C-alpha positions in Angstrom: -30.4 14.3 59.1 -33.7 12.6 59.9 -33.6 8.9 60.8 -36.3 6.4 60.2 -37.4 4.5 63.3 -38.4 0.8 63.0 -42.1 0.0 63.0 -43.8 -0.7 66.3 -44.8 -4.1 67.5 -48.5 -3.3 66.9 -47.8 -2.4 63.3 -45.8 -5.6 62.8 -48.6 -7.7 64.4 -51.4 -6.6 62.0 -50.2 -8.6 59.1 -49.7 -11.6 61.4 -53.2 -11.3 62.9 -55.4 -14.2 61.7 -58.5 -13.1 60.0 -61.7 -15.3 60.1 -62.3 -17.0 56.8 -64.5 -15.3 54.2 -66.3 -17.9 52.0 -69.2 -18.0 49.7 -72.7 -17.7 51.2 -74.1 -21.2 51.7 -76.6 -22.1 48.9 -79.1 -23.2 51.6 -79.5 -19.6 52.7 -80.7 -18.4 49.3 -84.4 -17.8 49.1 -86.2 -19.7 46.3 -83.2 -21.7 45.0 -85.3 -23.2 42.1 -85.2 -19.9 40.1 -82.8 -19.4 37.2 -81.2 -16.5 39.0 -80.2 -18.8 41.9 -78.6 -21.2 39.5 -76.0 -18.6 38.6 -74.4 -19.0 42.0 -71.1 -20.8 41.8 -72.0 -23.2 44.6 -75.3 -24.2 43.1 -75.8 -27.9 42.4 -76.8 -27.4 38.7 -74.9 -24.1 38.1 -75.5 -22.8 34.6 -75.0 -19.5 32.6 -77.9 -17.3 31.8 -78.5 -14.9 28.8 -78.1 -11.3 29.9 -81.2 -9.1 30.1 -81.6 -5.5 31.0 -83.4 -6.2 34.3 -82.4 -6.7 37.9 -81.2 -10.1 39.0 -82.4 -10.5 42.7 -80.7 -12.7 45.4 -82.8 -12.7 48.6 -81.4 -14.5 51.8 -83.4 -16.5 54.3 -81.7 -14.5 57.0 -79.6 -11.3 57.2 -75.9 -11.9 56.3 -72.8 -9.8 56.4 -71.8 -9.5 52.7 -68.3 -8.5 51.7 -68.6 -8.3 47.9 -70.2 -10.0 44.9 -68.0 -11.4 42.1 -69.6 -11.8 38.6 -68.1 -13.5 35.6 -69.7 -12.5 32.2 -69.1 -13.1 28.5 -69.7 -11.0 25.4 -69.8 -7.6 27.2 -67.9 -4.5 26.0 -65.1 -3.5 28.3 -66.1 -0.7 30.8 -69.8 -1.6 30.5 -71.6 -0.5 33.7 -73.8 -2.7 35.9 -76.3 -1.1 38.3 -76.7 -2.7 41.7 -78.3 -2.2 45.2 -78.5 -4.0 48.5 -81.0 -3.6 51.4 -79.6 -3.3 54.9 -81.3 -4.6 58.1 -82.2 -1.0 58.9 -84.4 -0.9 55.7 -82.0 1.5 53.9 -81.3 0.7 50.2 -77.7 1.3 49.0 -77.2 1.8 45.3 -74.1 2.0 43.0 -72.5 1.1 39.6 -69.6 -1.3 38.7 -67.7 -1.6 35.4 -66.8 -4.7 33.5 -63.0 -5.4 33.3 -61.6 -8.5 31.6 -65.1 -10.0 31.3 -65.7 -9.8 35.1 -66.7 -7.2 37.8 -66.7 -6.9 41.5 -69.6 -5.2 43.5 -68.4 -4.1 47.0 -71.0 -4.3 49.8 -69.3 -4.6 53.3 -72.5 -4.5 55.3 -75.4 -6.6 56.7 -77.9 -7.2 53.9 -81.0 -9.2 53.4 -81.2 -8.7 49.6 -78.7 -7.9 46.8 -79.4 -7.3 43.1 -77.6 -6.2 39.9 -78.8 -5.0 36.5 -76.7 -5.6 33.3 -76.6 -2.8 30.6 -78.4 -3.0 27.3 -76.5 -4.9 24.6 -76.6 -4.0 20.8 -75.5 -6.4 18.0 -74.2 -8.9 20.6 -75.6 -11.6 22.8 -73.8 -11.4 26.2 -74.2 -14.0 28.9 -73.8 -14.1 32.7 -71.7 -17.2 33.4 -71.5 -17.2 37.2 -72.1 -15.2 40.4 -70.2 -15.5 43.7 -71.5 -13.9 46.9 -68.9 -13.7 49.7 -69.8 -13.2 53.4 -70.7 -14.9 56.6 -73.7 -15.6 58.9 -74.3 -13.2 61.8 -73.8 -16.1 64.3 -70.2 -15.9 63.3 -70.0 -12.2 63.9 -68.3 -12.7 67.3 -65.1 -13.9 65.6 -65.0 -10.9 63.3 -65.8 -8.5 66.3 -62.9 -9.9 68.2 -60.7 -9.5 65.1 -61.9 -5.9 64.7 -61.3 -5.1 68.4 -57.8 -6.5 68.1 -57.2 -4.4 65.0 -58.5 -1.3 66.8 -56.1 -2.0 69.7 -53.2 -2.3 67.3 -54.4 0.8 65.6 -54.4 2.8 68.9 -50.9 1.6 69.7 -49.8 2.6 66.2 -51.4 6.1 66.6 -49.6 6.6 70.0 -46.3 5.6 68.4 -47.0 8.0 65.5 -47.7 10.9 67.9 -44.4 10.2 69.6 -42.7 10.2 66.3 -44.4 13.4 65.3 -43.0 15.1 68.4 -39.6 13.9 67.5 -40.1 15.0 64.0 -41.1 18.5 65.1 -37.9 18.9 67.0 -36.0 17.7 64.0 -38.0 20.1 61.8 -36.8 23.0 63.9 -33.2 21.8 63.5 -33.9 21.4 59.8 -35.2 25.0 59.7 -32.0 26.2 61.2 -30.1 24.2 58.7 -32.3 25.6 56.0 -31.3 29.1 57.1 -27.7 28.2 56.9 -28.4 26.5 53.5 -30.0 29.8 52.3 -26.9 31.8 53.1 -24.8 29.2 51.5 -27.1 29.2 48.5 -26.7 32.9 48.1 -23.0 32.5 48.2 -23.2 29.7 45.7 -25.4 31.9 43.5 -22.8 34.7 43.5 -20.1 32.1 42.8 -22.2 30.6 40.0 -22.7 34.1 38.5 -18.9 34.7 38.5 -18.4 31.2 37.0 -21.0 32.0 34.3 -19.2 35.2 33.4 -15.9 33.2 33.2 -17.7 30.5 31.1 -18.9 33.2 28.7 -15.3 34.4 28.3 -14.1 30.8 27.9 -16.8 30.2 25.2 -15.8 33.4 23.4 -12.2 32.3 23.5 -13.2 28.8 22.3 -15.2 30.4 19.4 -12.2 32.4 18.4 -10.0 29.3 18.7 -12.5 27.3 16.6 -12.5 30.1 13.9 -8.7 30.1 13.9 -8.6 26.3 13.6 -11.1 26.5 10.7 -9.1 29.2 9.0 -5.9 27.2 9.6 -7.6 24.1 8.1 -8.7 26.2 5.0 -5.2 27.5 4.6 -3.8 24.0 4.8 -6.3 22.7 2.3 -5.5 25.6 0.0 -1.8 24.9 0.3 -2.5 21.2 -0.3 -4.7 22.0 -3.3 -2.0 24.4 -4.6 0.7 21.7 -4.2 -1.6 19.2 -5.9 -2.1 21.6 -8.8 1.6 22.3 -9.0 2.2 18.5 -9.2 -0.5 18.2 -11.8 1.1 21.1 -13.8 4.5 19.5 -13.5 3.1 16.2 -14.7 1.2 18.0 -17.5 4.4 19.8 -18.5 6.3 16.6 -18.5 3.7 14.9 -20.6 3.5 17.9 -22.9 7.3 17.9 -23.3 7.3 14.2 -24.1 4.3 14.7 -26.5 6.1 17.7 -28.2 9.3 15.6 -28.6 7.3 12.7 -30.0 5.4 15.1 -32.3 8.7 16.7 -33.4 10.2 13.3 -34.2 6.9 12.3 -36.0 6.9 15.5 -38.0 10.5 14.9 -39.0 9.7 11.4 -40.1 6.5 12.6 -41.9 8.4 15.4 -43.7 11.0 12.9 -44.8 8.3 10.5 -46.1 6.5 13.4 -47.7 9.5 14.6 -49.5 10.1 11.0 -50.8 6.5 10.7 -51.8 6.6 14.1 -53.6 9.7 13.0 -55.5 8.1 9.7 -56.4 4.9 11.4 -57.4 6.7 13.9 -59.6 8.6 11.1 -61.3 6.0 8.4 -61.4 2.4 9.5 -61.8 -0.6 7.2 -61.1 -1.1 6.5 -64.8 2.0 4.1 -64.8 0.4 2.1 -62.0 -2.9 2.0 -63.9 -1.0 0.9 -67.0 0.6 -2.0 -65.1 -2.7 -3.0 -63.5 -4.4 -3.0 -67.0 -1.5 -5.2 -68.3 -2.1 -7.7 -65.5 -5.9 -7.8 -66.3 -5.1 -8.4 -70.0 -2.6 -11.1 -69.2 -5.2 -13.0 -67.1 -7.8 -12.6 -69.8 -5.5 -14.0 -72.6 -4.4 -16.8 -70.3 -8.1 -17.9 -69.9 -8.8 -17.6 -73.6 -5.7 -19.7 -74.5 -7.0 -22.5 -72.4 -9.9 -23.2 -75.0 -7.7 -24.0 -78.1 -5.3 -26.0 -76.0 -8.2 -28.1 -74.7 -9.5 -28.6 -78.3 -6.0 -29.7 -79.6 -5.8 -32.2 -76.7 -9.2 -33.6 -77.3 -8.7 -33.9 -81.1 -5.3 -35.6 -80.5 -6.9 -38.1 -78.1 -9.7 -38.9 -80.6 -7.2 -39.4 -83.5 -5.0 -41.7 -81.4 -8.0 -43.8 -80.3 -9.4 -43.9 -83.9 -6.1 -45.0 -85.4 -5.8 -47.7 -82.8 -9.3 -49.0 -83.6 -8.6 -48.8 -87.4 -5.4 -50.8 -86.9 -7.3 -53.5 -85.0 -9.9 -53.8 -87.7 -7.4 -54.0 -90.5 -5.3 -56.7 -88.8 -8.3 -58.7 -87.9 -9.9 -58.8 -91.3 -8.0 -59.7 -94.6 -10.7 -58.8 -97.1 -11.0 -55.0 -96.2 -10.6 -52.6 -99.1 -7.9 -50.2 -97.9 -8.4 -47.6 -100.6 -12.2 -47.3 -100.0 -11.5 -47.1 -96.3 -8.9 -44.3 -96.7 -11.3 -42.3 -99.0 -14.1 -42.7 -96.5 -11.9 -41.4 -93.6 -10.4 -38.5 -95.6 -13.1 -35.9 -94.8 -12.8 -36.6 -91.1 -9.1 -36.3 -91.1 -9.3 -33.0 -93.0 -11.8 -31.6 -90.5 -9.7 -32.7 -87.6 -6.6 -31.2 -89.1 -8.3 -27.9 -89.8 -9.6 -27.7 -86.1 -6.1 -28.5 -84.8 -4.4 -25.9 -87.1 -6.9 -23.2 -86.1 -6.6 -24.0 -82.4 -2.8 -24.0 -82.7 -2.9 -20.6 -84.5 -5.2 -19.0 -81.9 -3.2 -20.4 -78.9 0.0 -19.2 -80.5 -1.3 -15.7 -81.0 -2.6 -15.5 -77.4 0.6 -16.9 -75.9 2.7 -14.4 -77.9 0.5 -11.5 -76.7 1.0 -12.7 -73.1 4.8 -12.8 -73.6 4.7 -9.3 -75.1 2.7 -7.9 -72.1 5.2 -9.5 -69.7 8.1 -8.0 -71.5 6.5 -4.5 -71.5 5.9 -4.7 -67.8 9.5 -5.7 -67.2 10.6 -3.0 -69.5 8.5 -0.4 -67.7 9.8 -1.5 -64.3 13.4 -1.3 -65.5 12.9 2.1 -67.0 11.3 3.4 -63.8 14.1 2.1 -61.6 16.8 3.5 -63.9 15.0 6.8 -64.3 14.7 7.2 -60.5 18.4 6.4 -60.0 19.5 8.8 -62.7 17.2 11.6 -61.5 18.5 11.3 -57.9 22.1 11.0 -58.9 21.9 14.0 -61.3 20.4 16.5 -58.8 22.1 15.3 -55.7 25.1 17.6 -56.2 23.4 20.3 -58.3 21.8 23.3 -56.7 18.4 23.5 -58.3 15.1 24.7 -57.0 12.0 22.6 -56.6 10.5 24.0 -59.8 13.7 23.2 -61.8 13.7 19.6 -60.5 10.1 19.2 -61.3 10.6 20.5 -64.9 13.6 18.3 -65.5 11.9 15.2 -64.2 8.8 16.0 -66.3 10.9 16.3 -69.4 12.7 13.0 -68.6 9.4 11.3 -67.9 7.9 12.4 -71.3 11.0 11.2 -73.1 10.7 7.8 -71.5 7.0 7.5 -72.2 7.7 8.5 -75.8 10.3 5.8 -76.2 8.1 3.2 -74.4 5.0 4.0 -76.5 6.8 4.4 -79.8 4.9 1.5 -81.2 1.6 3.3 -80.6 2.6 6.9 -81.5 3.8 8.5 -84.7 7.5 9.2 -85.2 7.1 13.0 -85.2 5.0 13.1 -81.9 6.2 15.9 -79.6 4.3 16.7 -76.4 3.2 20.2 -76.0 2.1 21.4 -72.5 0.6 24.9 -71.9 2.6 27.1 -69.6 -0.3 27.6 -67.3 0.0 24.1 -65.9 3.7 24.4 -65.3 5.0 25.7 -61.9 5.5 29.4 -61.3 8.8 30.9 -62.5 8.8 28.7 -65.6 10.0 31.7 -67.6 13.3 31.5 -65.8 13.9 28.0 -67.0 14.7 28.8 -70.6 18.3 28.2 -70.0 17.4 24.5 -69.2 15.2 24.0 -72.3 16.7 21.8 -75.1 17.8 23.8 -78.2 18.2 23.0 -81.8 20.9 20.5 -82.5 20.8 19.1 -79.0 19.4 15.7 -77.9 16.4 15.6 -75.7 17.3 15.4 -72.0 20.4 17.6 -72.3 20.8 21.3 -71.7 23.3 24.0 -71.3 24.0 25.3 -67.8 24.0 29.0 -67.6 26.0 31.3 -65.3 
């Protein structure tokens, strides 16, 4: 491997070599210092900025100077704007060039003996740029001896550095030859490595193929596991659904049994007690309330007349006892019409109240009678057919017959004595022709029948 040698002493001494100072050109060496252009210099007594113009700003020296560079500070210029410049050497040759603005400043390199330097700003549109200051750096020719000695010393260091570099080049050439031999060995090894890499690549292709097959198998295994999991989930859902369905079926069966029982009871009640009985009872309640309200009026009249009579008799007694010369016969005759009218009103009110109260009592008795008949009829009907094998039509017919007999007895005050209900056979249940053995016959009381074979 190549080794890096340490730098030579000459190379180390260049950075430590003291360089003569480079300062601004003294203002006393500027020709015509009263001009505005001269006042741009940084070391001018009354230094001031100047508005930029598209013309050359000249700086002529009283004697030839060695100029390093010119540093210009500007304001309002567009970045990368180009300034033209030139400087005249002692040999009469004019050197020209261009410099660009960067961060509102620019540097013009000269590095030569000049008697005149000048620069020209570019044209400005829509702006008003200014040149704020100019700095010219260099030294007088009488100080050239210091710089010549500095340059000679630099040249000496440079020659030593070149000799050292040549020696290092020879060493590097020998090392290059050894590196070439190593490169030949490296080429052989590279060829072997290439063959090995080719074999490794083929093995990697096989490994990738196996990994692809393994990935496919893993994916299929995952799909199978998910399918099994989904199937198990569906089985659990079906079991849960079957359990819920079984419970719902049991609940429905129990509900149906209860509903059938209630339905049979309702059918029996409907067959025995139609809605007209309930309407009859409701109408009786309405009539009872109406008669109660009407009876309040005569009762109030009787109470008012009674109070007036009592108060009038008390006043009359007071007058009679307080005065001895009152004619009692004339007084009685004068009060007789009022007494007769009051008696007639009380008698009429009493009669009306009595009739209304008696009607209310009669309605209450009829309602109680209807309730007792309904309860007894239901008990009789259920007790009669509990141990007798009869069809639904037969039960219906017997209940209908019993119901009509009870209604006939209950409404006997409103119907004629020879009233007999007659229902057409079309409204009776089917198979009514087979019920003739249950029909009441001549000489038998209603509600009884002969039982056939």
